[in-house]
C-alpha positions as CSV (number, residue, x, y, z in Angstrom):
1,M,-40.1,-4.4,0.7
2,D,-39.3,-7.6,-1.1
3,A,-37.1,-10.5,0.5
4,D,-34.3,-10.1,-2.1
5,H,-34.3,-6.4,-1.2
6,V,-33.9,-6.9,2.4
7,R,-31.4,-9.8,1.9
8,G,-29.0,-7.4,-0.3
9,R,-28.8,-4.9,2.5
10,E,-28.5,-7.7,5.3
11,R,-25.5,-9.1,3.4
12,V,-23.7,-6.2,2.6
13,Q,-24.1,-5.2,6.7
14,A,-23.3,-8.6,7.7
15,A,-20.0,-8.7,5.5
16,A,-19.2,-5.4,6.5
17,G,-19.2,-6.6,10.5
18,E,-17.1,-9.6,9.7
19,L,-14.8,-7.4,8.1
20,G,-14.6,-4.7,11.1
21,L,-16.0,-1.7,8.5
22,D,-18.1,0.8,9.8
23,V,-20.4,1.3,6.9
24,Q,-23.3,3.4,7.1
25,I,-26.3,2.5,4.8
26,V,-28.9,5.3,3.6
27,D,-32.0,5.1,1.3
28,R,-32.0,7.4,-1.6
29,P,-34.1,8.3,-4.3
30,D,-33.8,6.6,-7.7
31,A,-31.1,8.7,-10.0
32,S,-30.8,8.6,-13.6
33,S,-27.3,9.7,-13.8
34,L,-24.2,9.9,-11.5
35,A,-24.5,13.6,-11.0
36,E,-28.3,13.1,-10.0
37,A,-26.8,10.4,-7.4
38,A,-24.2,12.6,-6.2
39,A,-26.7,15.5,-5.6
40,A,-29.0,13.2,-3.7
41,L,-26.2,12.2,-1.3
42,G,-24.8,15.7,-1.0
43,I,-21.5,14.6,-2.2
44,S,-19.2,14.9,-5.5
45,P,-19.3,12.4,-8.2
46,G,-16.0,11.5,-7.3
47,E,-16.9,10.1,-3.6
48,I,-19.4,7.7,-5.4
49,V,-17.2,4.7,-6.2
50,K,-18.7,2.4,-9.0
51,S,-18.1,-1.2,-8.2
52,L,-17.9,-3.4,-11.6
53,V,-17.3,-7.1,-11.9
54,V,-15.4,-7.7,-14.9
55,R,-14.8,-11.0,-16.4
56,R,-11.3,-12.5,-16.6
57,K,-12.3,-15.6,-18.2
58,A,-15.3,-18.1,-18.1
59,G,-16.2,-18.3,-14.6
60,E,-13.7,-15.9,-13.2
61,Y,-14.0,-12.4,-12.5
62,L,-12.7,-9.6,-10.4
63,F,-14.1,-6.4,-9.0
64,V,-12.9,-3.1,-10.2
65,L,-13.7,0.2,-7.9
66,V,-13.3,3.1,-9.6
67,P,-14.3,6.9,-8.7
68,G,-17.6,7.9,-10.2
69,D,-15.7,11.1,-12.0
70,E,-13.2,8.4,-13.8
71,Q,-13.7,5.2,-15.8
72,I,-11.6,2.1,-16.3
73,S,-8.6,2.2,-18.6
74,W,-8.8,-1.1,-20.3
75,P,-5.1,-1.1,-21.2
76,K,-4.2,-0.3,-17.8
77,L,-6.5,-2.8,-16.0
78,R,-5.5,-5.4,-18.3
79,A,-1.8,-5.1,-17.5
80,A,-2.7,-4.9,-13.8
81,A,-4.6,-8.2,-13.8
82,G,-2.3,-9.9,-16.2
83,A,-4.6,-10.6,-18.6
84,N,-5.0,-10.2,-22.4
85,K,-9.0,-9.7,-22.8
86,L,-11.0,-8.5,-20.0
87,T,-14.8,-7.7,-20.5
88,L,-18.1,-6.6,-18.6
89,P,-20.2,-9.3,-18.6
90,P,-24.1,-9.4,-19.3
91,A,-26.3,-8.2,-16.4
92,G,-27.4,-12.0,-15.8
93,E,-24.0,-12.9,-15.5
94,A,-23.0,-10.2,-13.5
95,F,-25.8,-11.2,-11.3
96,E,-24.8,-15.0,-11.3
97,A,-21.0,-14.0,-10.2
98,T,-22.0,-11.7,-7.4
99,G,-25.5,-12.6,-6.2
100,Y,-26.2,-8.7,-6.9
101,A,-27.9,-7.0,-9.9
102,R,-26.4,-4.6,-11.9
103,G,-26.4,-1.1,-9.8
104,T,-26.0,-2.5,-6.6
105,I,-23.2,-4.4,-7.2
106,T,-20.3,-4.3,-4.2
107,P,-17.8,-6.6,-3.1
108,L,-19.2,-6.6,0.3
109,G,-21.0,-9.7,0.8
110,S,-20.7,-11.1,-2.8
111,T,-21.3,-14.6,-3.2
112,V,-17.7,-15.0,-4.3
113,S,-14.7,-13.2,-2.9
114,W,-13.4,-12.1,-6.3
115,P,-10.0,-10.3,-6.3
116,V,-10.6,-6.5,-6.0
117,F,-8.7,-3.8,-7.9
118,A,-9.2,-0.2,-7.1
119,A,-8.2,3.1,-8.1
120,P,-5.9,5.1,-5.7
121,A,-8.2,8.2,-5.8
122,I,-10.3,6.1,-3.1
123,R,-7.8,6.3,-0.7
124,G,-7.9,9.6,1.9
125,K,-11.8,10.1,1.7
126,R,-15.2,8.8,3.0
127,V,-16.8,7.5,-0.3
128,S,-20.3,6.0,-1.1
129,M,-21.2,2.8,-3.2
130,G,-23.9,0.5,-3.7
131,A,-25.5,-1.4,-0.8
132,G,-26.5,-4.4,-2.4
133,E,-30.1,-3.2,-3.2
134,H,-31.6,-0.6,-5.6
135,G,-32.4,2.8,-3.4
136,A,-29.9,2.3,-1.2
137,S,-26.2,3.5,-0.8
138,L,-23.4,2.9,1.8
139,F,-20.9,5.4,3.1
140,V,-17.3,4.1,4.2
141,D,-13.9,5.6,4.7
142,G,-12.2,4.5,1.7
143,D,-8.9,3.6,3.1
144,A,-10.6,0.9,5.6
145,L,-12.3,-0.3,2.6
146,L,-9.5,-1.1,0.4
147,D,-7.8,-2.3,3.4
148,A,-10.4,-5.0,4.7
149,L,-11.0,-5.8,0.9
150,D,-7.1,-6.6,0.4
151,A,-7.5,-4.3,-2.5
152,R,-4.8,-4.1,-5.1
153,V,-4.5,-0.2,-5.3
154,I,-3.0,0.9,-8.5
155,D,-3.6,3.3,-11.4
156,I,-6.2,1.5,-13.6
157,T,-8.3,4.6,-14.6
158,E,-8.8,7.6,-16.9
159,P,-10.6,10.6,-16.7
160,L,-14.3,10.4,-18.1
161,P,-14.6,12.2,-21.7
């Protein structure tokens, strides 16, 4: 395991501890799709939370937490964030904004605590999400996660096509 690999997991665990969150980090095989990742974890795609970093403007970002079986509704997210334009930054910029590589991004342990917007479907269930490194996922109570992150829980999604 390389140092960055260990650091990502450690940052997530440390941040969860500071927030009083009970998280379980598990190793999982690489997956080429959301369905494959869900099957490997023994859960449904809707129980996987995609953590996306979205650029509001140069140097300003937000986290968007979306269940795996949904996608961002850009008009709803723009209205919720009070922004005319939001974009997904390139991978390098996302890393600079969070300290995590794409596919491992989580608000837990991010280098900056950007505002968090989350879909209501995360409430009321145990969810899985990125754990700061490839090949690892964390499990956490969705309600506890959203409360600890002071997330703005609002309808910002639409079903996948």
